[in-house]
N, C-alpha and C positions, 0 to 999 in steps of 0.2 A: 309571383316569384316562381321561377323554374330552375331546376337543377341543371347545371352544366355537366358535360361528360367529364368523368373523373378517372384517371388511371394512376392515382397516387394515394397517399394517406391524408390528403387534404380534401375538405369539402368546399366546393365552389357553388355559390348561389348567384344567379343573375336576377337583378331587380331593375327592370327598365334598362337604362344605360349604365347602371352601377353594378359592380360585382363585389361579393363578399367572400373572402377566403378565410377559412378557419382550420385550425389543426385538428386532426382526428387521432384517436387513440391507436397506438401501435397494436397490431394483433399479438395475441399471446402465443408463444412458442414454448410450451412446457414439455419437457422430456421426462417420461415416467421413471426412468432409471435414476436420473438426477434427483427427482422429487423423493423417491424412495430412499436414496442415500442420505439426503439432507434430513429426512424424518428420522432415520436410524441414528445419524450423528446427533441430532437434537435430543433424542431419547438418552443416548450415552452421556451427553453433557448434563442433562437434568439429573440422571441417576448416578453420575460419577463413575461410570464403567469405562474400561479400556482407555482411560485418559491418564497421561503422565506429563511431567514437565519435560521441556526440551533439554537434550543434553547440553551441558554448559559450552562445550566446544562448538556445537551448531549455533547456539545463540551468539557466541562471539563472532563467528564467521558472518552470520546474518547482519549483525551490527556493523562489522567492518566493511561490508560491501553495500551498505544501505544507500550511499550517495554516489556510487560508481555506475556510470551508464553501461547498459548491456546491449550488445548488438545481437538481436535474436536471429539474424540472418547469417551470422558469422559461421565459418566452417569449424567443425569440431575436430581437434587433433588428438590422436591417440585413442586408446580403448575407452569404452564407456561401460560402466557396470550399472545395471538396472536392478 
């Protein structure tokens, strides 16, 4: 059995006139900043720090817009407060 050239995330093995194609594991792309943030968030959740309930008005808006499609490419009209 010999390995065929491979330029993707699949493994290709040639065995005589037969070929075997298998999936390969995706490479890990870990971002240190995101990992640190998630660790801090996990610690806060475990210890109950800096956590609070959502404001009722925000919860209502989230529920009201739950089944409405959103066009992420749509133009934004008016001022935006960040």
